[in-house]
GUNUNU-908061 format. One record per residue (C-alpha): residue in three letters; chain; z, y, x. Coordinates in Angstrom, 3 decimals. Example, Ala and Ser with C-alpha at 12.3 -4.5 7.8 and 13.67 -1.06 7.14 Angstrom:
2
+-------+---------+----------+----------+----------+
: torvo : drenkol :       pz :       py :       px :
+-------+---------+----------+----------+----------+
:   ALA :       A :    7.800 :   -4.500 :   12.300 :
:   SER :       A :    7.140 :   -1.060 :   13.670 :
+-------+---------+----------+----------+----------+
//
This chain:
105
+-------+---------+----------+----------+----------+
: torvo : drenkol :       pz :       py :       px :
+-------+---------+----------+----------+----------+
:   ASN :       A :   35.086 :   26.177 :   -9.580 :
:   GLY :       A :   34.579 :   29.636 :  -11.003 :
:   GLY :       A :   32.755 :   31.143 :   -8.046 :
:   GLY :       A :   35.456 :   31.152 :   -5.367 :
:   ARG :       A :   35.054 :   29.863 :   -1.853 :
:   ILE :       A :   37.357 :   28.066 :    0.590 :
:   ASP :       A :   36.508 :   28.186 :    4.287 :
:   ARG :       A :   38.468 :   26.025 :    6.708 :
:   GLU :       A :   38.883 :   26.873 :   10.375 :
:   TYR :       A :   37.366 :   30.263 :    9.574 :
:   GLY :       A :   36.381 :   32.002 :   12.829 :
:   LEU :       A :   38.002 :   35.386 :   13.438 :
:   GLY :       A :   36.853 :   36.558 :   16.825 :
:   ARG :       A :   38.152 :   34.028 :   19.329 :
:   ARG :       A :   40.781 :   32.662 :   16.942 :
:   ARG :       A :   40.638 :   30.709 :   13.682 :
:   THR :       A :   42.707 :   30.725 :   10.524 :
:   ASP :       A :   43.207 :   27.346 :    8.894 :
:   LEU :       A :   42.044 :   28.345 :    5.395 :
:   LEU :       A :   40.455 :   31.499 :    4.025 :
:   ILE :       A :   40.202 :   31.598 :    0.236 :
:   GLN :       A :   37.853 :   34.197 :   -1.242 :
:   TRP :       A :   37.519 :   34.989 :   -4.914 :
:   PRO :       A :   35.096 :   37.571 :   -6.375 :
:   LEU :       A :   36.911 :   39.933 :   -8.727 :
:   ASP :       A :   33.745 :   41.028 :  -10.533 :
:   GLY :       A :   31.847 :   38.021 :  -11.870 :
:   THR :       A :   28.636 :   39.979 :  -12.333 :
:   ARG :       A :   28.541 :   41.215 :   -8.719 :
:   GLY :       A :   30.008 :   38.106 :   -7.074 :
:   PHE :       A :   30.585 :   38.477 :   -3.338 :
:   HIS :       A :   28.679 :   41.779 :   -3.351 :
:   GLY :       A :   31.577 :   43.383 :   -5.247 :
:   PRO :       A :   35.333 :   43.449 :   -4.643 :
:   VAL :       A :   36.766 :   40.172 :   -3.310 :
:   GLN :       A :   40.336 :   38.881 :   -3.223 :
:   ARG :       A :   41.022 :   37.241 :    0.145 :
:   VAL :       A :   43.967 :   34.960 :    0.922 :
:   VAL :       A :   44.788 :   33.614 :    4.386 :
:   MET :       A :   46.611 :   30.286 :    4.691 :
:   GLU :       A :   47.930 :   29.337 :    8.127 :
:   ILE :       A :   49.299 :   25.828 :    8.651 :
:   LYS :       A :   51.803 :   24.930 :   11.372 :
:   ILE :       A :   53.696 :   21.823 :   12.391 :
:   LYS :       A :   57.337 :   22.580 :   13.174 :
:   ARG :       A :   57.938 :   22.092 :   16.865 :
:   GLY :       A :   61.249 :   23.321 :   18.162 :
:   SER :       A :   63.216 :   25.649 :   15.931 :
:   LEU :       A :   62.123 :   26.544 :   12.423 :
:   GLU :       A :   62.750 :   30.249 :   13.055 :
:   ALA :       A :   60.519 :   30.217 :   16.163 :
:   THR :       A :   57.750 :   28.451 :   14.229 :
:   ILE :       A :   58.028 :   31.011 :   11.419 :
:   ALA :       A :   58.045 :   33.969 :   13.828 :
:   GLU :       A :   54.960 :   32.712 :   15.676 :
:   GLY :       A :   53.142 :   31.890 :   12.446 :
:   LEU :       A :   53.876 :   35.278 :   10.855 :
:   VAL :       A :   52.492 :   37.164 :   13.863 :
:   GLN :       A :   49.384 :   34.997 :   13.890 :
:   SER :       A :   48.891 :   35.267 :   10.119 :
:   ALA :       A :   49.325 :   39.059 :   10.143 :
:   ASP :       A :   46.544 :   39.317 :   12.728 :
:   TYR :       A :   44.266 :   37.196 :   10.533 :
:   LEU :       A :   45.128 :   39.265 :    7.447 :
:   ASP :       A :   44.107 :   42.429 :    9.288 :
:   ARG :       A :   40.865 :   40.911 :   10.552 :
:   VAL :       A :   39.600 :   39.825 :    7.113 :
:   GLY :       A :   41.092 :   42.693 :    5.115 :
:   ALA :       A :   43.352 :   40.382 :    3.102 :
:   GLU :       A :   46.560 :   41.577 :    1.482 :
:   GLU :       A :   47.956 :   38.126 :    0.774 :
:   GLY :       A :   48.818 :   35.284 :    3.127 :
:   TYR :       A :   50.749 :   32.045 :    3.213 :
:   LEU :       A :   52.297 :   30.239 :    6.149 :
:   ILE :       A :   52.713 :   26.524 :    5.474 :
:   ILE :       A :   55.002 :   24.623 :    7.828 :
:   PHE :       A :   55.208 :   20.844 :    8.015 :
:   ASP :       A :   58.482 :   19.361 :    9.245 :
:   ARG :       A :   57.894 :   15.744 :   10.288 :
:   ASP :       A :   61.584 :   14.994 :   10.935 :
:   SER :       A :   62.137 :   11.645 :    9.209 :
:   GLY :       A :   65.898 :   12.240 :    9.260 :
:   LYS :       A :   65.647 :   15.100 :    6.752 :
:   THR :       A :   65.396 :   14.783 :    2.985 :
:   TRP :       A :   62.600 :   16.443 :    0.996 :
:   GLU :       A :   65.159 :   18.930 :   -0.287 :
:   GLU :       A :   65.921 :   19.956 :    3.306 :
:   LYS :       A :   62.243 :   20.205 :    4.222 :
:   CYS :       A :   60.912 :   22.089 :    1.181 :
:   PHE :       A :   61.604 :   25.787 :    0.727 :
:   ALA :       A :   59.815 :   29.008 :   -0.078 :
:   ARG :       A :   60.482 :   32.441 :    1.353 :
:   TYR :       A :   58.769 :   35.827 :    1.158 :
:   GLU :       A :   58.605 :   38.239 :    4.082 :
:   ARG :       A :   56.859 :   41.490 :    4.885 :
:   THR :       A :   55.299 :   41.769 :    8.339 :
:   LYS :       A :   55.449 :   44.821 :   10.605 :
:   GLN :       A :   51.916 :   45.623 :    9.459 :
:   GLY :       A :   53.177 :   45.725 :    5.868 :
:   HIS :       A :   51.625 :   42.459 :    4.713 :
:   GLY :       A :   53.570 :   40.272 :    2.329 :
:   GLN :       A :   53.588 :   36.578 :    3.185 :
:   GLY :       A :   55.077 :   33.583 :    1.503 :
:   HIS :       A :   56.037 :   30.636 :    3.650 :
:   GLY :       A :   57.839 :   27.364 :    3.567 :
+-------+---------+----------+----------+----------+
//
């Protein structure tokens, strides 16, 4: 797969992020050199979408800080069978208070 690594339920202190993707930026040095890290947090929508996003962004920002990642994604599943795919699928970009950029949808 080109030398990258995907860890699921990656332990960060007493909490866990759903997926941590790590990719060495220098093929000759591998994980001993600079590494791109991406946090992916997955949530199921319970209650309001905005509340789920707000909670997920705070949680993701904490994970980004803990692993030194600059990039994160919050993935939200809406299991409402009364909504169309067009209503359920969206993408948005936000910057957290810590200055991290996160895509979500």
